[in-house]
N, C-alpha and C positions, 0 to 999 in steps of 0.2 A: 892257587895263590890269589890273595886279594888285590885287585888293581888299585894303585894309589893315585892320588891327585898329581904327584910328580910325573907319573907315566902318561896321564892324560895331557898334562902341560907340554911334555916333550913331543908327543904325537901331533898335537895341535900346533906346535911351534909358538907357544905363548908362555908366559910366566904362570907359576902357581896361583898368584894373586888374581890374575885374569880369569883363570878357571873358577876361582872361588866367587869372584863378582858375577860371573855367568850363573853360577849355581844359585846365587842369592838374589838373582833378578835385578842387579844394579843397572842403571840406565847409562852409564859411562863406558860402555863396550860397544864398538860399531857393530852394525847388524851382521856383516859379512864374518867378522871374527867370532861373534857369539854363535852363529850358525855352524862354523867350523868345529868349535869346541863341543857344541851339542852332538854333532855327528860323531866325533871321536868318543864321546861318553856313550853314545848308543852302540857304537861298533865294539868297544871293548867291555861293555857291561859294567861301567863304573857305578858304584852305589855309595854316596858320601854317608858317613856315620852321622846318626841323628845329633850326637853331642857336638861334632864339629860343625854342622850347619847352625845348631842352636847357638853356639858360642859366637859364630860369625854374625848372627843376628842379634847378639847381646843377651842371650839366654843360655842357661845350662841345660834346659829341657829336663829339669830335675826339680822335684818337690820335696820339701822337708816335712817331717811329721814328728811332733813333740808330743809324748805320752808320759804319764806318771810311771808306768810299769808294765811289762808284758805279763805279769802275774794276775792282773785284773781279768776276770773270767770272760768278759765280753770284748776286750781290746782286739783280740786276734780277728774277730768277725768284722769289726769296723775297719781294721787295717786292711783286710782282704778286700772288702768292698771298695776302699780307696785305690788300692793297687790295681784291681780290675778296670776301674775306670781310667786311671792314669795311663796304664800301659796300652789301652786301646787308643790313646791319643799320642802315643810316642813318648811319654814322660817316664822317667824312673823316679824311685822313691828312696830318700834317706830317712831312716827312722832313728829318732833319739829318745832315750829314756832319762829319767832323773834318779836312777837307782843309787847313784853316789852323791846325791844332793848337790852342793855347791860346785863340786868338781865336775859333775855331769853338765851343769849349767854352763860352766866356763868353757868346757869343750864345745858345747852347742853354740855359745856366743862367738867363738873363734870361726866357726863355720858360717855364721851369719856375716861376720865381717869379711870373710873370703868370698862371699857371694856364691856359696856352693849350690844354692838353691834359688828358684825363682819366686817361690811363694811357700806359705806354711800352713799345714793343717794341725790343729791343736786339740787334744783331749787335755784340758787344763790340769797340770800338775799343782800341788798345793802351793800357795803363795807366790805365783808366777804371773798373775793376771796383769799387774801393772807393768812388768817387764814386757809382756806380750803386746800390750797396748802402746808401748813405747816404740817397739818394732813397727807396728802398724803405722803409728804417726810419723815414723821416719821413712815410710814408702814401701815397706815390705807388705805384699798383699797376704792377709791372714783370713782363714776361716776356721771358726771354733766348732767342735762337735760336742753336743750336750753342755750348754753354756751354765746349766745349774741355776738359771735365774739371774745370772749376773748382768745379763743384757749389755754386752761390750759394744764399743763403737764401731764394730766391723761384722760382717756377716757371720751367721751361726746356723747350725742345724740341731734340732731337737725333736722330741715326741710329745705326745699328748699325755703328760703325767697326771693332770687333774682328771681327764676323762677316763684314763685307765683305772685310777683309784676309785672313781664314781662307779664304774662297771663292776669292780670287786665287791663294793658295798652292796650294790643291788643284787648280785648273785648270792652273796651270803644271807641277805635278808629273805630272798625268795627260797632259800634252802631251809628256812626255818630257824635261822640263828638269831638270837635276841640280845646276847651280852657280849660286847665287843672290846678287844684290846688291840693295841697298835704298838709295833716295834718299829721306830722310825730310823733314818739314817741320821748323820750329823746335822744338827739344827741349822748351821749356817749355809747349807746347800739349798738353792732355790727349788730344786726338784723335790726335795724333802717337803718343803712348805707346800708346794702344789699337790703332792700326793696326800698330805695329811688333810688339807683343806677339801680336796675333791672327796675324800672318803667321808669325812665328818659332815660335809654338806649334803652328800647322798643320804646318809643315815638320818640327818635332821629332817630332810624331806619326807622320810617314812616315819617320823615321830620318835626316833630312837636317839637317846642321849648317851654319850660315852664319858664315863667317869674320868676326869683328868688323871687320876691315879693309875689308870690303865693304859696310859700313853707313855711309853718309856723310850728314851733315846738309845739307840745303838751306833755302830760305826761301819755298818755294811759288811761286817765279817761274821762267819759262823759262830766264833767263840763269843762275841758280844750279843749275838742273837740269843744263845743259850743263857747267858748271864742276865739279859734283859727279861727273858721268860721266868727265870727263877725270882726275879724282883716282882714281876707280876703276880705269880703264885703266892708270894710272901705278903701281899696285900690282904689276902684273905677274900677278896672280892670275887664273885662268880664271873667267869667268861667261857663262852662257848665258841668263839671264833677269834683268830688273831690274823691281822693284816700286817705283814713284815714288808718293808720298804725295798728290799730286794731279795733275790733267791737264796744267796749265802746266809742272810739273817734268818730266812725262813727255815732253812735246814737246821740252823741252830735252835729254833723254836721247837721243831719236831723232836730234835735230840733230847732237850730238856723236858718236854712233856712226857716222852717216853720213859725217861729216867725217873720221872715221878709217878709213873703208872697211869698216866692219862693217855687214852687212846686217840689216834688220829685217823680218820675223821669223827669217829663215833662220839668221843667226848668233846674234842675241840677241833674245829676246822682250821686249816692254815692255808693262807694264800701268800704268794711271793709276788715279785716284780722283776722282769727282765727276760725270763725264759732262756736262761744259759743252758748248755747241752746237759749238765748234770740234773737239771729240773726234770727232764723227761725221764731219766732213769729212776729218780726218786718219786715219780708220779706225783709231782707237785703241781697243784693248780696255781696259775701265775698270770700275770700280765705281760704279754710279749712286746719287747721292743724290736723295732726293725733294724737291728744293728748293722747288718751289711748294707742294707739300703741307706743308712745314715752315712756310712763311709762313702758310698757311691754318690750321694747327694752333695756331700761336702766337697768331694773332688771335682764334680761338675761345676759347682759354684766357683771354686778356685780357678779352674780353667777358664771359666768365662771372665773372671776378673783379670787374668793374664792377657786375655784378648781384648781387654778394654771396655768390657760391658759395665753398665752401672749396677752396683750391688743393690739387692733388694732392702727396702727400708725396714722390713721386719724379719724375724728368724723364719727359716724354712722348717715348718713342723709336719713330721710324718705321724700317721695314726698308729696307736697301739692296738692290740688285739687280746681279748680274754680268752684264755685257754684253760679248759676245765679238765681236771685229772682227779685222782683218787683223794688227794689230801683235803680238798675242800668242796 
């Protein structure tokens, strides 16, 4: 049977409030009483719950995490990294999605009002940045993961999008490719602009120009990756390499090329971005984002904020890694 604080108080002949003050190091308990309480705690093996101690100190010892959806292929890795770091420091995690739109956000807001968590990790759901900034301005510690170039007024963790795309371009040129196409993500994402700029700048440095008609916007899904590739082929312009801004889009590119009788990589090389688990199974050449490490870094950053540390002035940026497989 778990020993309770009431039993400790009874054995030490003090109130539960006095036991709580001793546990939390309050100075208003005389030395003899505090020593007696500590001796009883040691004798009976009492272990206070982390949540009870946290609440006594004005904390829930819990962190909230707001994500668009658990169906995003790299969300699980980021969440796992955050959980590993938080649990090692005695914190729990409350996970929120916006699968039900405004209803989900209303439920999340009620938990914010109830102070259910001490700080917030965010993978930004669509159209929520201003709300998250308001929460931060009202005093809630917030750390964003993959800020997509929005540069919010609070700490964030990202990766080297531009450098990753630059590595993809240099690899394709060194492999002998000369005619390039790009399937981007949504144009309003900062990471998309960084990946496109890095890719085009690297090619420009090699004296290679990309026809604007061979840059087609997608939405990070396999379906739109395939549709974008059909648009590329419909231009009639030659291309022997496609850089897709994420792995799901790249898989759509491969699907559409195969349906049109174009072999990958013999006729067209395909490179993605992320290195989600399915990329390895599909032998997709890609740019690896350190997704678990992003979650870990964000959690460490938030925990340091909860301890009163000054947040860094710039985003924490982790390096990408280029991974060569069969497709490119």
